[in-house]
N, C-alpha and C positions, 0 to 999 in steps of 0.2 A: 182502577184509579190511582195514580201516581202519588206518593206521599210528598208535599215539599220540604226539601232539605235546603239546608244551605251549602251547599257542594261546595263552595271556595271558603268559607271557614275553618282555618287554622286550628278552632278548639277540636279538645280531644271527644271523643266518645266515652262517657264514664260506664262503669260494669261496678254492677254492686255485687259484692258476693265473690268470692273468692275459691268457691267447692266447683264442684267436676263442672256444673251447667254454666260457672262463670266465668272461669279459667279457659275452655271452651269456646266463651265468646270472644275472650281476648285471642285465643290461635284463630278464630275464621277474620279477627277484624284484622290485624296484621298479616294475614293470607291477604288479607284482601286491599293492602296498604293505606290501613287505618291508623290511627293513634287512639289504643285505650286508654284508660286511665284505670285501675281496677279498686276498691274501696274494701278491705276485708274489716269487721270488728273485731276478730280475732288476732292473737299473738303471731298464727300460722298458718297459712293457706290451708281451707280444709281442717280448720277448728270444728267448726260442728259435727261433722264427721267423726272427727275423735272422740265426742261426749258419746259415740253410740259408739266405739272401736272396738269392741267385745266381740262385739255381733258378725256372725257371718251370713253372708248377702247369700240369696238365693240366686245369682246370675253366676255363671264364669266371667273370669278378665277379656272373653272376644266381643263382652259386650259392654264393655264399662272401660274405654278408651275411644277419645272422639277422634276422627280422621285428623284434621286438622291439625290436635294436639298431638299426635302421635308422628308428622311429618315431622314438627317441630324439636322433638325430642330425639329421632332420630338422626335427623340432621345435627345435632349436637354430637353423638357422634360416642357419647359412654353411657345410655341408659340402657341398660339390658332389660326388654321387656317382659313382662311375666307371660308365666307359661297360660296358653290362653283357655286351656279347660281346669284351670285351676280357681277355686273362691273363693276368694277373698276376704276377710275381715274388713270392717271399716278402716281400725288402722292398718292396716297392708295398703288399704286403697289411698290413704294417704302418704303413706310411708313408701311406697312404689311407683308412683304415677300421679298422685298430686304436687309433694314435696319437689319431686325431679323437675315438674314443668315450672313449679313456681321458682324452682332456683336457676333458671334461664335467664343470662344476660340479659334477652328484649324481654321477659318477661316480669323479672326482677325489677328493672329499672322503673317499670312503669306500673308498682303494685304498694300500694301504701299500704301495711299491717295496722294493727290496733286503731281502725280507722273506721267508726260508726257513723253511716249515712243518717240523720233523724231527721231533715228535710230535704224535700226535693220540686222547685218551685219555677216560674218563669222569670229569671232577673225582672224586675221592678215588679211583677204582674200576680196578684193574688187571681184565685180562679173567675171572680168574676169580670174581670177585664178582658175584651175582645179584639178591639180594635190595635194591631201591629203585632200581636204576639207570637204569630208565628215568625217572627223576623228576631225574638229573645229569645236566648242562648238559655238554657236551662240554668240553674245555680241550687249547687247543693251545700247543705249546712254538716258539717264535717265534726264530730266530738271524736278526743283523746283520752285518755282511760283516765285522766286527771280532770278531765271536765273543761279542757280550752276547746275550742272551738275554729274553724278552718271552714274556708270559704271556697268551691271551687265552682269556674265553668265550664259547660262544656254543650256539646254539640249535638248528640243523642244522651239518653239514658236508656243502658239496659240493666233490669231491676231482676238479679236472678239471688236473692239473698236467703231463700227458702221457706220452711214453716215450721221448723224443730224447735225455732224460740217460743213459737206462740201454742202450746197446747190446748188442744179440748179441754174445757172442767170435766167434773165428775156430775155435776148437774144434768139430769134428765131432759132438761130445755135448753139446753145450749149455755145456761148459764152458771156459774158458780152456784156449788150447794150454800144454803145457810152454813156457817162457819169455812166452808173453804177453803176461805184466803186465809184465815185464824189458826190453821192446820198443815198450811205449806209446807211447814220445816218437817211433815211428815207424811208428806206425800210423795214419788216420785211418778215423773209423767212419761209411758214409754219401756223399756226393757230395761230395769238398774242390772249394772253386773255383779249380779247375785252370788254367782261363786268365785268372785274375783276382789276386784277391790270394795265391793259396798258388803262383803260377807259378813264381817263384824255386825251391822247394822239390821243384818233378817235375820240372822242365825239365832236361834232358841227365841223368835220372838214369835209371834200371831200377828201373817198378814192376809190382807184384804186385797186379792185383782176383781178390777173394776174394767171388763169389755169382753169383746166375745169372739174378737176375730184371730187371728192366727200369730199376733204379736203377743195375744193374755196366753196363745198357746206356749210359747216359747219364755215366756216367765213364770208360767206352771210349770210347768218342765223344770227350769233351772229350781225353783224353789222345792220342789221333791225331792229331788238329788241332791240341794241341802240339807236337806230333814233328814234324809238316809243321815246325814255323818255329825247334822247339830242335833242332836236328842231337844223336844221341848218347841219346834220350828212346828206352826202349824199354820191351815192356810184354808182360807174362805173366797171364794168364788164366785162374785155378783155378776146378773146378767140381763139386762134388759128385757130379752127374749122370754115369752110367759109358757108355762109347761103345756101346751097345746100346740106348740111349734118348735121341740124339741126334736125332734126326728131328723133333722136335717143342721143340728148344729157340730155334730163331730164330722160333718163330711159323709163320704157316700164309702168308705171303707174299703175294703176288695174292690169295690164297685164305681167306686171314684173318679170321675173322667180325671184329676188329677191325682196321682199316686201319691206323691211326696203330702198333699192334702189330709188322704185320707190316711197314711200312717199317722201323722201327727195326731190328727184327730182320731184315732182308734187307740193309740196312746194314752192320751189325755181323759177317753171315754174309759179310759177303764179304772185310771186312778180314781175318776166320779162313781164306778160301780164298787171296788172295791174298798170305797170309804177312804180314800187317803186325802182327799181334800171335798173339805165341802163346799156343795153347787147351789145356790138360791139365784133360783130362777125368778123372772116377771118383778126384777127389782128394777127399781129407780129412785136414785139416790137422792134426796132433799135434803139432806140436815147433817151435819155433822158436830156431835158433842164430847167435847175430852172433861172425860167422870177421873176419878181416882183410881176407875180400876185399867182405865182404856177410853180410846175412842170408843163410842156410841155412831155408826148410822142408820139412818131411818129413811126409810124408803116410803111409800104411802099407807102400809098397811105392816110394814114386819122394821124389827129393826136387827140388825147384825153387829156382833161384837158383843163384847169389848176388843178390838184389835189394836196393836202397836204402830203398824204402817198399813202404807195404803200403796198400791199399786195400780197408777190410772194409764191403761191401754185405748184413750179416746182417742185418739187421732187430733189431727194440728190443725189448725186454720192459718191465710193469710196475715200477715202484718201490711195492713195498707195505708196505715196512719202518716209514715213517711212522703206519703204522696197525694195528702189530701187535698193539697194547692193544686193539683192538676186535675186533668178535663181526662178522665176514666170512663168507659163504657164497658158496667158490669154486669153479668149475672147479677140479677138481685139475693137468688138461691144457691146458685153454685160458689160465687165470687170469682168466677173467672171472666177473661174477655167475652162479651156478649156472642160473642161468632164461632167463637170457640165451644160453647156451652152445651149444644145442643149435643156437638160431636164427642164430648167427653161424660154427659152423664150418664152416672155409677150406674142409674136405673134402668140404661139401657146398651151401657156397653162396658166390656171388658179393656183390658188392656192392648190386648192383639189387635180388638177391631175396631179400634179408632183409629179415624183413616187422615194420613197425612196432614199435616197443616204447617203452617211458617207464617209469616211476615203478614200478611192479609188478614190472617183470622185473629192476629194478637195485636194487629195496632188499636190504635185508640184514635178519640178527637184530639187529645194531644198530641202532633206532630212528632214525629222522631223518640216519644214515651215508650217502652213497651215493659212486658212481667215475662219473664222466659221459665221455664224451669217447673219443679212442682210449685210453685208461686203460681207459677200462670193456671194452673186445674185446678185455683181455691180451695174449695170444702170437699171436690171430687178424688179418690183414693186412688187412680188409674192409671197415675203416672208411672213413664217410663223413661229410664235415664238416655234409651235412645231418641225419643223423640222431641226431648233438648237439644240435645243436640244437632239434632235438623234442624229445631226453633232456632237456634242462635247462628248457624250455617246461612239460613233465610235472609235474616233480617240484616246478620254482614254485607251480603253481598244487597241488598234493600239502600242501607247508608251508605255502600260505595257505588248507588248510582246503575247497579248489574241488575237490571227490575224481569230479566231473560233469567238469569238465576235463582231469584230469589223468589221468581212466581215456581219455576221448576223443583216443587217438594217432592221428593220420590222418602218414602220409609217403609225399608220390609224389615216387620217383627217377627221376630223369631216368633217360631209355632210351638216347636216341641224343642226341649232339653234347657230355658233357661232359667227355671226354679228347681231343678235336681238340685241338691246340695251334701256337702262334705256333711252340712252338720247332723243331715240323719244316721248315718252311720256313727260320727260322732257318739250318737245316743243311742247305739244299737237298735238302728232300723236303717233297712234296704233301702237306699238312695237309687232315684231311677229318673227315667228320662219320663217329664212330664211337657205335658201342654199347662205351661201357665199364661196369662197373660194375652188368651188362645181367643176362639169368637166362642168359646162355650158359654153359657148364661152362668150367673152369679145368685145365686140362692136369694139373699141377702147384700147388696152392697152396698151397708150402710157403716157411716163412719165407728168405725170401735179400736182403733190402734194404731192408726199411723196409711203410709201410702204402700198399695201393694206391693208388696217383697221387695220394699221398699228401704235404702240404707239404715234410716234410720229404724225402721223394725223390720226386718226381711219381712215377707209371706210367700204362702204359696199362691195366693188367689189375692184378687179385689175386695179384699172385706177389708174395711178399715180399722193409719198413724195419719229427711230428709236432710241435713244439708245439703238440699239440691240433690235427693234421692228421688227414686221414685219405685215403680213394680215393677217388681221383677229384676230390678238392682241392687 
């Protein structure tokens, strides 16, 4: 059933977020002859990506560039496309792709930087009012860094704001542990730049890493490298998984269907066996207490610490507050569009087994409102950047009234080679062509550190972390 759009409206289409998927949405809208207006909360396009700019992705460039964006860049004539077989860092993704794309005159003229969208409503309508609702444009309240606010009208809204700004808490029940908020300045959510910009924060300190995904593996490996150079650095690692379920914690090693995952897991396993780090299993964080000796972290029956710093690789969740006055149809558990939820449920699907989907699966009762990219997956960690690019292609076609193109959703997810990474060679491990985000079952696809192989926390498999990143991206 077609969605009711006012095709004669002169208003633009609002795109929230200038990360990879947001800029791809703008490129597809321009290709359709539509007028986008892009709101980016940060000072540059890809600001959230720069927060994890030190992390090298597990996908090469060939899987990172949207087709419509490539066409715009190629037509400009002064862009050198990166080597398709090279694995970029987050910073390289911005500098070599997003920044040149945002600098194109057709994009730059429509891009508002330092513009944080804080509310989206129907103009003059709260969520309760129905009569004539679909005839009203969307109204976006946009805040600048100095606290000033502006109001913009749009005929449709595409929210590609990602999830990295809203990390999951340490608390085992999905809520902050007691004392977590008070000690927020001692907790880093994600993978910190332990060997670079944040070296002084962790060198010679007692550090606790919480989470059992491959994002945790990356943080642990960096900390061990730091400990080799900075005596006094000690590492504890707390996971929720109990001792009788540790047989698959480190992956399958040489027998792992995902060799890169096995290589990372084997190294971390050796570190545990040689007591280079302390592993505490079956630990569910309940309370953090600051003492004169350091932070004590209490679980149900055990206390870890004292420690000086905590790294939480516990994943991310969508911030839906800015859309609170829109009529959304979200799955109560996954927090994705309800039609999409059964297609991406991480208990059933890995990244590569997710079927193609587009406008039809992403639409809401609020005609013309879409959530895309990593945010569209809610709490599921199986998002793939290629999936986001196809989402916005389909939506742009629908907004332009080309329903045949919108319904013709096609997506060929790479079965092999996506998650082999130069990061393994950098750490003295053999890089291998691996099946990441393929149809192989995942032993425990729970949120433990972000999006599978994602930009914010690149991993080798869908175990749980973004901006706009995703599995194997």
